[in-house]
Biopython code that builds the backbone (N, CA, C, O; Angstrom):
import numpy as np
from Bio.PDB.StructureBuilder import StructureBuilder

atoms = [
    (1, "UNK", "N", (219.607, -152.272, -36.772)),
    (1, "UNK", "CA", (220.840, -152.568, -37.470)),
    (1, "UNK", "C", (220.924, -154.074, -37.714)),
    (1, "UNK", "O", (220.717, -154.866, -36.795)),
    (2, "UNK", "N", (221.223, -154.466, -38.941)),
    (2, "UNK", "CA", (221.337, -155.872, -39.288)),
    (2, "UNK", "C", (222.593, -156.472, -38.690)),
    (2, "UNK", "O", (223.642, -155.832, -38.614)),
    (3, "UNK", "N", (222.459, -157.711, -38.270)),
    (3, "UNK", "CA", (223.602, -158.407, -37.716)),
    (3, "UNK", "C", (224.509, -158.870, -38.849)),
    (3, "UNK", "O", (224.035, -159.334, -39.885)),
    (4, "UNK", "N", (225.794, -158.741, -38.646)),
    (4, "UNK", "CA", (226.773, -159.187, -39.632)),
    (4, "UNK", "C", (227.391, -160.478, -39.116)),
    (4, "UNK", "O", (227.939, -160.519, -38.014)),
    (5, "UNK", "N", (227.297, -161.544, -39.931)),
    (5, "UNK", "CA", (227.830, -162.841, -39.563)),
    (5, "UNK", "C", (229.167, -163.070, -40.251)),
    (5, "UNK", "O", (229.356, -162.673, -41.401)),
    (6, "UNK", "N", (230.079, -163.700, -39.557)),
    (6, "UNK", "CA", (231.339, -164.103, -40.172)),
    (6, "UNK", "C", (231.083, -165.315, -41.062)),
    (6, "UNK", "O", (230.037, -165.956, -40.958)),
    (7, "UNK", "N", (232.025, -165.625, -41.925)),
    (7, "UNK", "CA", (231.900, -166.798, -42.797)),
    (7, "UNK", "C", (231.714, -168.060, -41.963)),
    (7, "UNK", "O", (230.887, -168.909, -42.296)),
    (8, "UNK", "N", (232.470, -168.185, -40.895)),
    (8, "UNK", "CA", (232.390, -169.369, -40.037)),
    (8, "UNK", "C", (231.013, -169.471, -39.383)),
    (8, "UNK", "O", (230.455, -170.565, -39.293)),
    (9, "UNK", "N", (230.462, -168.355, -38.930)),
    (9, "UNK", "CA", (229.135, -168.360, -38.327)),
    (9, "UNK", "C", (228.070, -168.745, -39.353)),
    (9, "UNK", "O", (227.159, -169.511, -39.041)),
    (10, "UNK", "N", (228.178, -168.224, -40.565)),
    (10, "UNK", "CA", (227.223, -168.576, -41.619)),
    (10, "UNK", "C", (227.301, -170.061, -41.937)),
    (10, "UNK", "O", (226.275, -170.714, -42.128)),
    (11, "UNK", "N", (228.505, -170.589, -41.995)),
    (11, "UNK", "CA", (228.676, -172.011, -42.283)),
    (11, "UNK", "C", (228.035, -172.862, -41.196)),
    (11, "UNK", "O", (227.365, -173.850, -41.496)),
    (12, "UNK", "N", (228.233, -172.490, -39.948)),
    (12, "UNK", "CA", (227.649, -173.241, -38.837)),
    (12, "UNK", "C", (226.124, -173.188, -38.890)),
    (12, "UNK", "O", (225.460, -174.197, -38.652)),
    (13, "UNK", "N", (225.573, -172.028, -39.197)),
    (13, "UNK", "CA", (224.123, -171.886, -39.294)),
    (13, "UNK", "C", (223.584, -172.759, -40.418)),
    (13, "UNK", "O", (222.538, -173.389, -40.258)),
    (14, "UNK", "N", (224.275, -172.808, -41.544)),
    (14, "UNK", "CA", (223.839, -173.658, -42.661)),
    (14, "UNK", "C", (223.766, -175.115, -42.229)),
    (14, "UNK", "O", (222.800, -175.813, -42.537)),
    (15, "UNK", "N", (224.779, -175.566, -41.523)),
    (15, "UNK", "CA", (224.791, -176.953, -41.063)),
    (15, "UNK", "C", (223.648, -177.215, -40.091)),
    (15, "UNK", "O", (223.011, -178.267, -40.143)),
    (16, "UNK", "N", (223.393, -176.264, -39.211)),
    (16, "UNK", "CA", (222.345, -176.434, -38.217)),
    (16, "UNK", "C", (220.954, -176.461, -38.858)),
    (16, "UNK", "O", (220.018, -176.988, -38.256)),
    (17, "UNK", "N", (220.801, -175.913, -40.047)),
    (17, "UNK", "CA", (219.510, -175.915, -40.729)),
    (17, "UNK", "C", (219.119, -177.314, -41.177)),
    (17, "UNK", "O", (217.948, -177.570, -41.457)),
    (18, "UNK", "N", (220.084, -178.219, -41.249)),
    (18, "UNK", "CA", (219.764, -179.606, -41.592)),
    (18, "UNK", "C", (218.720, -180.176, -40.634)),
    (18, "UNK", "O", (217.840, -180.933, -41.045)),
    (19, "UNK", "N", (218.820, -179.815, -39.375)),
    (19, "UNK", "CA", (217.852, -180.300, -38.378)),
    (19, "UNK", "C", (216.448, -179.860, -38.748)),
    (19, "UNK", "O", (215.515, -180.662, -38.715)),
    (20, "UNK", "N", (216.291, -178.587, -39.103)),
    (20, "UNK", "CA", (214.971, -178.080, -39.463)),
    (20, "UNK", "C", (214.422, -178.796, -40.693)),
    (20, "UNK", "O", (213.232, -179.105, -40.757)),
    (21, "UNK", "N", (215.284, -179.056, -41.660)),
    (21, "UNK", "CA", (214.860, -179.767, -42.868)),
    (21, "UNK", "C", (214.444, -181.189, -42.506)),
    (21, "UNK", "O", (213.408, -181.675, -42.960)),
    (22, "UNK", "N", (215.258, -181.852, -41.686)),
    (22, "UNK", "CA", (214.967, -183.237, -41.277)),
    (22, "UNK", "C", (213.632, -183.308, -40.551)),
    (22, "UNK", "O", (212.817, -184.187, -40.834)),
    (23, "UNK", "N", (213.406, -182.404, -39.633)),
    (23, "UNK", "CA", (212.162, -182.394, -38.863)),
    (23, "UNK", "C", (210.974, -182.090, -39.773)),
    (23, "UNK", "O", (209.912, -182.696, -39.631)),
    (24, "UNK", "N", (211.147, -181.166, -40.695)),
    (24, "UNK", "CA", (210.066, -180.830, -41.625)),
    (24, "UNK", "C", (209.661, -182.045, -42.462)),
    (24, "UNK", "O", (208.498, -182.192, -42.839)),
    (25, "UNK", "N", (210.630, -182.907, -42.746)),
    (25, "UNK", "CA", (210.351, -184.119, -43.516)),
    (25, "UNK", "C", (209.938, -185.290, -42.620)),
    (25, "UNK", "O", (209.690, -186.395, -43.103)),
    (26, "UNK", "N", (209.870, -185.039, -41.329)),
    (26, "UNK", "CA", (209.476, -186.055, -40.342)),
    (26, "UNK", "C", (210.365, -187.295, -40.394)),
    (26, "UNK", "O", (209.894, -188.431, -40.435)),
    (27, "UNK", "N", (211.653, -187.030, -40.389)),
    (27, "UNK", "CA", (212.654, -188.104, -40.417)),
    (27, "UNK", "C", (213.415, -188.070, -39.097)),
    (27, "UNK", "O", (213.816, -187.002, -38.635)),
    (28, "UNK", "N", (213.610, -189.223, -38.496)),
    (28, "UNK", "CA", (214.362, -189.299, -37.240)),
    (28, "UNK", "C", (215.864, -189.252, -37.522)),
    (28, "UNK", "O", (216.311, -189.461, -38.650)),
    (29, "UNK", "N", (216.628, -188.972, -36.465)),
    (29, "UNK", "CA", (218.091, -189.033, -36.591)),
    (29, "UNK", "C", (218.525, -190.391, -37.130)),
    (29, "UNK", "O", (219.314, -190.485, -38.070)),
    (30, "UNK", "N", (217.992, -191.437, -36.513)),
    (30, "UNK", "CA", (218.397, -192.793, -36.890)),
    (30, "UNK", "C", (218.075, -193.100, -38.348)),
    (30, "UNK", "O", (218.879, -193.711, -39.052)),
    (31, "UNK", "N", (216.907, -192.678, -38.793)),
    (31, "UNK", "CA", (216.507, -192.940, -40.175)),
    (31, "UNK", "C", (217.401, -192.189, -41.170)),
    (31, "UNK", "O", (217.859, -192.767, -42.156)),
    (32, "UNK", "N", (217.644, -190.909, -40.908)),
    (32, "UNK", "CA", (218.495, -190.125, -41.811)),
    (32, "UNK", "C", (219.925, -190.645, -41.796)),
    (32, "UNK", "O", (220.567, -190.740, -42.842)),
    (33, "UNK", "N", (220.420, -190.978, -40.620)),
    (33, "UNK", "CA", (221.783, -191.513, -40.522)),
    (33, "UNK", "C", (221.911, -192.805, -41.332)),
    (33, "UNK", "O", (222.905, -193.010, -42.029)),
    (34, "UNK", "N", (220.906, -193.669, -41.237)),
    (34, "UNK", "CA", (220.934, -194.928, -41.999)),
    (34, "UNK", "C", (220.887, -194.657, -43.500)),
    (34, "UNK", "O", (221.626, -195.270, -44.270)),
    (35, "UNK", "N", (220.023, -193.742, -43.906)),
    (35, "UNK", "CA", (219.902, -193.403, -45.332)),
    (35, "UNK", "C", (221.213, -192.830, -45.883)),
    (35, "UNK", "O", (221.599, -193.113, -47.017)),
    (36, "UNK", "N", (221.884, -192.025, -45.066)),
    (36, "UNK", "CA", (223.117, -191.355, -45.508)),
    (36, "UNK", "C", (224.365, -192.184, -45.221)),
    (36, "UNK", "O", (225.467, -191.817, -45.628)),
    (37, "UNK", "N", (224.188, -193.302, -44.520)),
    (37, "UNK", "CA", (225.309, -194.171, -44.157)),
    (37, "UNK", "C", (226.347, -193.443, -43.292)),
    (37, "UNK", "O", (227.554, -193.554, -43.509)),
    (38, "UNK", "N", (225.839, -192.700, -42.310)),
    (38, "UNK", "CA", (226.693, -192.043, -41.322)),
    (38, "UNK", "C", (226.169, -192.421, -39.938)),
    (38, "UNK", "O", (225.042, -192.899, -39.809)),
    (39, "UNK", "N", (226.966, -192.213, -38.925)),
    (39, "UNK", "CA", (226.515, -192.535, -37.571)),
    (39, "UNK", "C", (225.525, -191.480, -37.076)),
    (39, "UNK", "O", (225.535, -190.335, -37.527)),
    (40, "UNK", "N", (224.688, -191.886, -36.157)),
    (40, "UNK", "CA", (223.743, -190.955, -35.538)),
    (40, "UNK", "C", (224.520, -189.848, -34.818)),
    (40, "UNK", "O", (224.121, -188.684, -34.851)),
    (41, "UNK", "N", (225.616, -190.211, -34.175)),
    (41, "UNK", "CA", (226.428, -189.213, -33.465)),
    (41, "UNK", "C", (226.972, -188.164, -34.426)),
    (41, "UNK", "O", (226.946, -186.971, -34.124)),
    (42, "UNK", "N", (227.462, -188.603, -35.579)),
    (42, "UNK", "CA", (227.976, -187.658, -36.572)),
    (42, "UNK", "C", (226.880, -186.722, -37.033)),
    (42, "UNK", "O", (227.076, -185.508, -37.085)),
    (43, "UNK", "N", (225.720, -187.281, -37.369)),
    (43, "UNK", "CA", (224.612, -186.463, -37.822)),
    (43, "UNK", "C", (224.189, -185.466, -36.749)),
    (43, "UNK", "O", (223.941, -184.298, -37.047)),
    (44, "UNK", "N", (224.107, -185.915, -35.526)),
    (44, "UNK", "CA", (223.730, -185.040, -34.415)),
    (44, "UNK", "C", (224.728, -183.895, -34.255)),
    (44, "UNK", "O", (224.339, -182.743, -34.067)),
    (45, "UNK", "N", (226.005, -184.222, -34.331)),
    (45, "UNK", "CA", (227.045, -183.193, -34.207)),
    (45, "UNK", "C", (227.006, -182.199, -35.361)),
    (45, "UNK", "O", (227.234, -181.006, -35.159)),
    (46, "UNK", "N", (226.721, -182.674, -36.558)),
    (46, "UNK", "CA", (226.598, -181.784, -37.710)),
    (46, "UNK", "C", (225.427, -180.835, -37.500)),
    (46, "UNK", "O", (225.553, -179.631, -37.720)),
    (47, "UNK", "N", (224.295, -181.373, -37.077)),
    (47, "UNK", "CA", (223.110, -180.538, -36.848)),
    (47, "UNK", "C", (223.341, -179.488, -35.774)),
    (47, "UNK", "O", (222.795, -178.387, -35.858)),
    (48, "UNK", "N", (224.128, -179.807, -34.783)),
    (48, "UNK", "CA", (224.420, -178.845, -33.707)),
    (48, "UNK", "C", (225.518, -177.874, -34.109)),
    (48, "UNK", "O", (225.766, -176.888, -33.415)),
    (49, "UNK", "N", (226.171, -178.150, -35.219)),
    (49, "UNK", "CA", (227.240, -177.264, -35.673)),
    (49, "UNK", "C", (228.556, -177.480, -34.952)),
    (49, "UNK", "O", (229.440, -176.624, -35.001)),
    (50, "UNK", "N", (228.696, -178.629, -34.275)),
    (50, "UNK", "CA", (229.935, -178.902, -33.549)),
    (50, "UNK", "C", (230.888, -179.783, -34.347)),
    (50, "UNK", "O", (232.005, -180.055, -33.907)),
    (51, "UNK", "N", (230.447, -180.229, -35.521)),
    (51, "UNK", "CA", (231.282, -181.076, -36.379)),
    (51, "UNK", "C", (231.180, -180.556, -37.805)),
    (51, "UNK", "O", (230.083, -180.331, -38.316)),
    (52, "UNK", "N", (232.315, -180.369, -38.436)),
    (52, "UNK", "CA", (232.333, -179.923, -39.828)),
    (52, "UNK", "C", (232.457, -181.158, -40.709)),
    (52, "UNK", "O", (233.516, -181.784, -40.746)),
    (53, "UNK", "N", (231.400, -181.516, -41.413)),
    (53, "UNK", "CA", (231.409, -182.746, -42.192)),
    (53, "UNK", "C", (232.213, -182.614, -43.480)),
    (53, "UNK", "O", (232.458, -181.513, -43.972)),
    (54, "UNK", "N", (232.612, -183.753, -44.004)),
    (54, "UNK", "CA", (233.290, -183.766, -45.300)),
    (54, "UNK", "C", (232.264, -183.479, -46.393)),
    (54, "UNK", "O", (231.058, -183.558, -46.163)),
    (55, "UNK", "N", (232.752, -183.150, -47.570)),
    (55, "UNK", "CA", (231.863, -182.919, -48.702)),
    (55, "UNK", "C", (231.083, -184.194, -49.007)),
    (55, "UNK", "O", (229.898, -184.136, -49.337)),
    (56, "UNK", "N", (231.742, -185.337, -48.899)),
    (56, "UNK", "CA", (231.078, -186.617, -49.166)),
    (56, "UNK", "C", (229.919, -186.849, -48.204)),
    (56, "UNK", "O", (228.851, -187.309, -48.605)),
    (57, "UNK", "N", (230.136, -186.531, -46.941)),
    (57, "UNK", "CA", (229.075, -186.686, -45.943)),
    (57, "UNK", "C", (227.915, -185.757, -46.259)),
    (57, "UNK", "O", (226.756, -186.165, -46.194)),
    (58, "UNK", "N", (228.217, -184.521, -46.597)),
    (58, "UNK", "CA", (227.149, -183.567, -46.915)),
    (58, "UNK", "C", (226.361, -184.004, -48.143)),
    (58, "UNK", "O", (225.140, -183.852, -48.178)),
    (59, "UNK", "N", (227.039, -184.542, -49.146)),
    (59, "UNK", "CA", (226.347, -185.029, -50.339)),
    (59, "UNK", "C", (225.430, -186.191, -49.965)),
    (59, "UNK", "O", (224.287, -186.253, -50.416)),
    (60, "UNK", "N", (225.929, -187.108, -49.143)),
    (60, "UNK", "CA", (225.131, -188.262, -48.722)),
    (60, "UNK", "C", (223.900, -187.818, -47.924)),
    (60, "UNK", "O", (222.807, -188.345, -48.130)),
    (61, "UNK", "N", (224.071, -186.867, -47.030)),
    (61, "UNK", "CA", (222.945, -186.371, -46.228)),
    (61, "UNK", "C", (221.941, -185.644, -47.127)),
    (61, "UNK", "O", (220.732, -185.829, -46.989)),
    (62, "UNK", "N", (222.440, -184.829, -48.037)),
    (62, "UNK", "CA", (221.551, -184.109, -48.953)),
    (62, "UNK", "C", (220.741, -185.091, -49.798)),
    (62, "UNK", "O", (219.534, -184.921, -49.968)),
    (63, "UNK", "N", (221.407, -186.113, -50.326)),
    (63, "UNK", "CA", (220.691, -187.120, -51.120)),
    (63, "UNK", "C", (219.656, -187.846, -50.269)),
    (63, "UNK", "O", (218.552, -188.127, -50.734)),
    (64, "UNK", "N", (220.008, -188.145, -49.034)),
    (64, "UNK", "CA", (219.075, -188.835, -48.129)),
    (64, "UNK", "C", (217.853, -187.973, -47.834)),
    (64, "UNK", "O", (216.784, -188.499, -47.527)),
    (65, "UNK", "N", (218.001, -186.670, -47.924)),
    (65, "UNK", "CA", (216.881, -185.737, -47.726)),
    (65, "UNK", "C", (216.184, -185.406, -49.046)),
    (65, "UNK", "O", (215.278, -184.573, -49.080)),
    (66, "UNK", "N", (216.605, -186.056, -50.126)),
    (66, "UNK", "CA", (216.084, -185.772, -51.471)),
    (66, "UNK", "C", (216.291, -184.314, -51.850)),
    (66, "UNK", "O", (215.413, -183.671, -52.425)),
    (67, "UNK", "N", (217.471, -183.808, -51.514)),
    (67, "UNK", "CA", (217.833, -182.428, -51.814)),
    (67, "UNK", "C", (219.245, -182.412, -52.377)),
    (67, "UNK", "O", (219.993, -183.382, -52.257)),
    (68, "UNK", "N", (219.586, -181.308, -52.983)),
    (68, "UNK", "CA", (220.957, -181.084, -53.392)),
    (68, "UNK", "C", (221.625, -180.166, -52.388)),
    (68, "UNK", "O", (220.949, -179.540, -51.572)),
    (69, "UNK", "N", (222.938, -180.081, -52.441)),
    (69, "UNK", "CA", (223.649, -179.174, -51.536)),
    (69, "UNK", "C", (223.191, -177.738, -51.748)),
    (69, "UNK", "O", (223.088, -176.972, -50.789)),
    (70, "UNK", "N", (222.919, -177.371, -52.980)),
    (70, "UNK", "CA", (222.459, -176.009, -53.268)),
    (70, "UNK", "C", (221.105, -175.741, -52.622)),
    (70, "UNK", "O", (220.842, -174.624, -52.175)),
    (71, "UNK", "N", (220.242, -176.758, -52.569)),
    (71, "UNK", "CA", (218.929, -176.596, -51.929)),
    (71, "UNK", "C", (219.077, -176.303, -50.445)),
    (71, "UNK", "O", (218.392, -175.437, -49.900)),
    (72, "UNK", "N", (219.972, -177.026, -49.800)),
    (72, "UNK", "CA", (220.207, -176.823, -48.365)),
    (72, "UNK", "C", (220.783, -175.439, -48.130)),
    (72, "UNK", "O", (220.371, -174.737, -47.206)),
    (73, "UNK", "N", (221.734, -175.046, -48.965)),
    (73, "UNK", "CA", (222.351, -173.731, -48.831)),
    (73, "UNK", "C", (221.317, -172.631, -49.071)),
    (73, "UNK", "O", (221.303, -171.630, -48.354)),
    (74, "UNK", "N", (220.459, -172.807, -50.065)),
    (74, "UNK", "CA", (219.424, -171.825, -50.352)),
    (74, "UNK", "C", (218.468, -171.689, -49.177)),
    (74, "UNK", "O", (218.090, -170.575, -48.814)),
    (75, "UNK", "N", (218.076, -172.800, -48.583)),
    (75, "UNK", "CA", (217.202, -172.787, -47.413)),
    (75, "UNK", "C", (217.835, -171.963, -46.286)),
    (75, "UNK", "O", (217.175, -171.132, -45.663)),
    (76, "UNK", "N", (219.108, -172.207, -46.042)),
    (76, "UNK", "CA", (219.799, -171.486, -44.970)),
    (76, "UNK", "C", (219.985, -170.012, -45.310)),
    (76, "UNK", "O", (219.881, -169.152, -44.435)),
    (77, "UNK", "N", (220.257, -169.720, -46.568)),
    (77, "UNK", "CA", (220.485, -168.321, -46.971)),
    (77, "UNK", "C", (219.238, -167.463, -46.760)),
    (77, "UNK", "O", (219.349, -166.268, -46.487)),
    (78, "UNK", "N", (218.051, -168.064, -46.885)),
    (78, "UNK", "CA", (216.830, -167.289, -46.655)),
    (78, "UNK", "C", (216.727, -166.860, -45.196)),
    (78, "UNK", "O", (216.036, -165.895, -44.871)),
    (79, "UNK", "N", (217.418, -167.581, -44.326)),
    (79, "UNK", "CA", (217.354, -167.288, -42.889)),
    (79, "UNK", "C", (218.517, -166.423, -42.415)),
    (79, "UNK", "O", (218.424, -165.753, -41.386)),
    (80, "UNK", "N", (219.614, -166.442, -43.172)),
    (80, "UNK", "CA", (220.806, -165.685, -42.790)),
    (80, "UNK", "C", (221.244, -164.839, -43.969)),
    (80, "UNK", "O", (221.591, -165.370, -45.024)),
    (81, "UNK", "N", (221.230, -163.553, -43.802)),
    (81, "UNK", "CA", (221.654, -162.662, -44.878)),
    (81, "UNK", "C", (223.030, -162.141, -44.600)),
    (81, "UNK", "O", (223.570, -161.369, -45.393)),
]
sb = StructureBuilder()
sb.init_structure("model")
sb.init_model(0)
sb.init_chain("A")
sb.init_seg("    ")
for serial, (resi, resn, name, xyz) in enumerate(atoms, 1):
    if name == "N":
        sb.init_residue(resn, " ", resi, " ")
    sb.init_atom(name, np.array(xyz, "f"), 0.0, 1.0, " ", f" {name:<3s}", serial, name[0])
structure = sb.get_structure()
């Protein structure tokens, strides 16, 4: 039986996928935080799903990863149905 995720759970999983993308690109927390102009603590909390970032923060992080928000969402959607 497939697991059914709530909207909130799906959103948290999407945010946590940023870590996998960052690691795949071999970028450190400090480097990505500097590129996105956010604190390392904020980025860490976003990756753990304990902080819900603003749209501006997500756009900055996506740009720093050379991705769009849709790319990040698509990556996460392949993992969570």
